[in-house]
SEPA-421726 format. One record per residue (C-alpha): x, y, z. Coordinates in pm, whole numbers, padded with zeros to 5 digits, always signed. Layout:
XYZ ...
This chain:
-01352-06747-02128 -01260-07038-02352 -00957-07263-02371 -00882-07431-02700 -00589-07646-02796 -00481-07896-03058 -00320-08212-02928 -00013-08361-03094 -00215-08617-03291 -00454-08353-03426 -00751-08386-03190 -00896-08049-03089 -01020-07972-02738 -01230-07670-02645 -01366-07602-02297 -01558-07340-02107 -01525-07350-01730 -01850-07256-01554 -01751-07308-01188 -02085-07193-01048 -02261-07487-01220 -02303-07830-01067 -02327-07998-01405 -02094-08060-01694 -02171-08135-02058 -01928-08326-02276 -01936-08396-02649 -01717-08589-02890 -01763-08459-03245 -01662-08629-03568 -01635-08429-03890 -01850-08667-04089 -02218-08668-04176 -02466-08732-04454 -02292-08521-04718 -01970-08726-04695 -02144-09038-04824 -02170-09177-05175 -02513-09300-05287 -02392-09656-05223 -02312-09570-04858 -02603-09334-04795 -02704-09356-04428 -02372-09500-04308 -02286-09215-04067 -02632-09233-03908 -02620-09616-03893 -02277-09605-03727 -02401-09353-03470 -02678-09597-03371 -02433-09889-03344 -02191-09713-03112 -02453-09727-02837 -02475-10108-02872 -02150-10180-02694 -01775-10115-02686 -01468-10303-02570 -01518-10202-02204 -01892-10130-02189 -02193-10336-02283 -02501-10164-02426 -02665-10178-02083 -02357-10048-01899 -02324-09752-02140 -02672-09636-02048 -02655-09719-01679 -02315-09550-01632 -02468-09217-01733 -02835-09245-01640 -02750-09421-01315 -02598-09100-01178 -02876-08871-01303 -02721-08787-01638 -02849-08795-01996 -02681-08958-02294 -02749-08897-02662 -02609-08873-03012 -02703-08716-03343 -02598-08714-03706 -02632-08408-03929 -02523-08331-04282 -02169-08242-04171 -02121-08375-03819 -02175-08669-03585 -02184-08601-03211 -02196-08818-02898 -02286-08623-02586 -02364-08639-02217 -02478-08402-01947 -02442-08512-01585 -02325-08401-01238 -01973-08263-01271 -01814-08514-01032 -01873-08787-01292 -01701-08610-01584 -01406-08850-01611 -01632-09154-01597 -01849-09006-01871 -01544-08935-02087 -01431-09295-02042 -01768-09419-02169 -01789-09185-02472 -01427-09232-02575 -01454-09611-02560 -01768-09596-02773 -01583-09391-03037 -01250-09575-03029 -01352-09934-02955 -01704-10004-03081 -01791-10371-03112 -01995-10339-03433 -02112-10699-03401 -02287-10858-03699 -02589-10940-03482 -02621-10576-03374 -02588-10458-03736 -02877-10679-03839 -03102-10579-03549 -03030-10207-03582 -03080-10221-03958 -03439-10325-03893 -03480-10036-03648 -03344-09781-03896 -03557-09913-04181 -03862-09863-03958 -03735-09513-03871 -03717-09426-04241 -04072-09557-04294 -04192-09359-03992 -04063-09029-04131 -04223-09101-04468 -04552-09141-04279 -04503-08799-04112 -04577-08541-04384 -04457-08250-04170 -04112-08418-04168 -04109-08585-04510 -04191-08260-04691 -03846-08132-04587 -03680-08431-04751 -03870-08354-05071 -03751-07993-05051 -03386-08101-05006 -03418-08312-05322 -03528-08001-05512 -03257-07775-05368 -02968-08020-05421 -03076-08279-05678 -02859-08588-05733 -02605-08498-05464 -02552-08596-05098 -02708-08280-04949 -03032-08362-05128 -03054-08711-04984 -03190-08819-04646 -02935-08840-04364 -03089-09174-04262 -03048-09307-04615 -03306-09491-04825 -03459-09832-04772 -03234-09959-05053 -02904-09805-04935 -02948-09904-04569 -03042-10258-04669 -02708-10286-04852 -02497-10171-04555 -02325-10449-04361 -02068-10505-04088 -01767-10477-04321 -01877-10153-04489 -01958-09990-04154 -01622-10094-04004 -01447-09950-04308 -01649-09628-04278 -01546-09596-03911 -01177-09654-03987 -01181-09402-04270 -01362-09114-04099 -01318-09156-03722 -00959-09031-03712 -00782-08784-03485 -00765-08501-03739 -01146-08514-03757 -01230-08530-03385 -01322-08240-03157 -01393-08276-02785 -01593-07996-02625 -01697-07951-02263 -01872-07684-02059 -01950-07664-01690 -01762-07731-01369 -01433-07867-01504 -01055-07827-01519 -00921-07790-01871 -00571-07924-01807 -00701-08236-01635 -00936-08314-01922 -00664-08244-02181 -00429-08487-02008 -00697-08755-02006 -00776-08703-02374 -00409-08714-02477 -00364-09047-02299 -00688-09207-02418 -00659-09100-02783 -00282-09159-02814 -00334-09457-03045 -00596-09286-03263 -00462-09246-03617 -00416-08887-03732 -00490-08931-04105 -00614-08640-04317 -00912-08414-04267 -01230-08557-04415 -01356-08402-04740 -01700-08386-04898 -01838-08319-05245 -01896-07946-05294 -02259-07845-05337 -02380-07772-05689 -02641-07500-05734 -02748-07495-06096 -03111-07398-06050 -03240-07147-06305 -03617-07146-06244 -03866-07222-05965 -03908-07593-05887 -04229-07753-05760 -04292-08103-05626 -04633-08221-05505 -04686-08553-05332 -05055-08634-05346 -05164-08783-05015 -05494-08798-04831 -05398-08579-04534 -05611-08356-04312 -05394-08054-04395 -05139-07969-04661 -04775-07953-04552 -04556-07694-04721 -04181-07640-04734 -04063-07347-04944 -03686-07313-04980 -03428-07075-05124 -03056-07130-05162 -02889-06945-04874 -02554-06846-04726 -02265-07059-04603 -02174-07063-04233 -01930-06772-04233 -02096-06550-04494 -02064-06175-04415 -02445-06143-04408 -02502-06441-04175 -02636-06227-03889 -02855-06029-04127 -03005-06359-04243 -03072-06461-03882 -03252-06132-03827 -03450-06190-04146 -03551-06530-04008 -03668-06371-03681 -03864-06098-03861 -04036-06346-04092 -04104-06657-03890 -03905-06734-03573 -04167-06643-03313 -04527-06535-03255 -04437-06172-03331 -04316-06260-03680 -04474-06135-04001 -04576-06475-04138 -04729-06584-03807 -04932-06265-03788 -05041-06257-04152 -05108-06625-04214 -05228-06748-03875 -05343-06457-03661 -05515-06239-03922 -05650-06502-04161 -05645-06835-03978 -05501-07017-04281 -05250-07229-04089 -05194-07361-03738 -04818-07394-03776 -04604-07158-03981 -04244-07052-03938 -03900-07023-04094 -03569-07203-04064 -03208-07132-04162 -02967-07408-04266 -02596-07335-04284 -02321-07556-04425 -01954-07513-04514 -02021-07397-04869 -02393-07328-04900 -02716-07296-04704 -03092-07263-04727 -03373-07040-04603 -03696-07234-04549 -04059-07142-04486 -04265-07430-04347 -04637-07452-04272 -04938-07678-04221 -05225-07532-04426 -05598-07577-04468 -05636-07806-04772 -05888-07570-04932 -05665-07262-04907 -05322-07368-05028 -05313-07135-05329 -05406-06817-05141 -05162-06906-04861 -04874-06952-05106 -04961-06614-05260 -04956-06445-04919 -04619-06597-04833 -04479-06470-05164 -04623-06126-05092 -04447-06109-04754 -04115-06217-04906 -04157-05954-05177 -04204-05681-04916 -03860-05757-04774 -03706-05716-05118 -03883-05386-05193 -03845-05188-04874 -03653-05178-04547 -03794-05300-04220 -03883-05034-03964 -03640-04934-03694 -03872-05071-03426 -03911-05410-03596 -03536-05428-03652 -03463-05345-03287 -03707-05608-03160 -03555-05874-03387 -03202-05785-03281 -03292-05789-02911 -03470-06125-02953 -03161-06266-03125 -02925-06146-02852 -03164-06249-02576 -03208-06602-02708 -02831-06647-02737 -02776-06518-02385 -03039-06746-02234 -02915-07053-02420 -02556-07005-02311 -02653-07019-01943 -02702-07393-01987 -02395-07619-01987 -02533-07848-02260 -02621-07565-02500 -02284-07403-02435 -02098-07727-02507 -02292-07775-02831 -02218-07417-02939 -01842-07424-02884 -01814-07777-03018 -01997-07703-03343 -01810-07379-03417 -01475-07549-03348 -01561-07852-03561 -01691-07649-03854 -01499-07320-03848 -01212-07393-03608 -01318-07083-03415 -01471-07003-03078 -01669-06683-03032 -01736-06528-02695 -02089-06406-02638 -01955-06051-02615 -01782-06077-02953 -02094-06223-03109 -02313-05945-02969 -02071-05686-03114 -02103-05850-03457 -02483-05854-03433 -02496-05489-03330 -02289-05395-03634 -02556-05544-03860 -02776-05276-04018 -03128-05251-04155 -02971-05222-04501 -02789-05552-04441 -03120-05724-04367 -03274-05592-04687 -02966-05693-04885 -02992-06045-04744 -03354-06054-04858 -03262-05934-05205 -02994-06200-05243 -03196-06487-05098 -03551-06434-05227 -03499-06481-05599 -03734-06681-05820 -03460-06880-05991 -03347-07010-05649 -03697-07101-05526 -03821-07455-05459 -04157-07561-05318 -04254-07905-05184 -04611-07989-05084 -04776-08299-04938 -05154-08317-04940 -05463-08391-05150 -05348-08157-05430 -05326-08365-05744 -05537-08119-05947 -05384-07799-05805 -05033-07808-05951 -05083-07548-06228 -05258-07307-05993 -04983-07330-05732 -04703-07302-05989 -04858-06979-06116 -04828-06828-05768 -04451-06886-05737 -04361-06527-05797 -04162-06299-05566 -04220-05936-05654 -03904-05729-05694 -04067-05404-05804 
């Protein structure tokens, strides 16, 4: 199903031919993100991602957008803790033209001083915007609790202070250091020919320096007791993010943790949705999230809660987590979660963009590509006991952190008293 190869200069290419599709999705991945940055350079990877859309040696800012959107395609980019990605999806006949645009952005960005200054203003406003969105900012507060004084606990966009310090020279140096062949993956899915794309990549990236693989500071997890942070703010509802230290990307219980996520908060059939929203009407939005990194991870419960009922809601969430430590899920609930997991994967991988993102991320992070069939076999090997074991390992009080934003200045002691996961 998949073709994967490593070119002579170290660049990796992975493709999935989907000849029945009329579209193709292409991504260029760089193994660099927020956790590779020192406090002095915090936000540099995200800043650089913005700047690459402002123009390259062959393409102006306007031509970059028109070359893709002018043929019905979409163009985007994103920065995460461990990766930066530039991607397109468009009619398959324009694949080579799209590759020319993306590769020139990555290899020959202009990084003009005028663009740095203008985009700095944009990013500073972006940072302010997220601070004004409590449902987003509460996650930043949680990260600070989970990974204090280290890159994983700092915003990917950086702070107002760190971004203000970044200039043309520091961003050029960042690009030269991290955008090297050994740290680049190209992934594509759709109507394509692997050998033709490989030949084009080898020619285009022939001058790209190989260098060494990028390295990051290993995560430190020294938490020994529950942590609580409350930001008092006059909001209409209280925003909650409850986090536990989780598993790294390739942990043996990774599928069990995904099933735990589905059982607790991934859909409208989940326990937290039923208990908190449907039965008691305490929250409009409640769900769970799993974060996975090279060496660590996190399991997160997030919610928007009635300001008058924060304490009881926190207690109910703790009660539901405790249930998963004390006893196994039923066979029926386990089967439904497993079938949902497999079904969502199957549906997502029908789309060329989702497929490209999947094979690109697994190649960039694990240097592996899984077929859907292999993945389903792994999921089906996961047992009810595995799910309970994942719950036992994850839901421990010493690894618990809670961030809240709302009008709660006088409620801190009451909420702290409720941070208790029963293990009896």
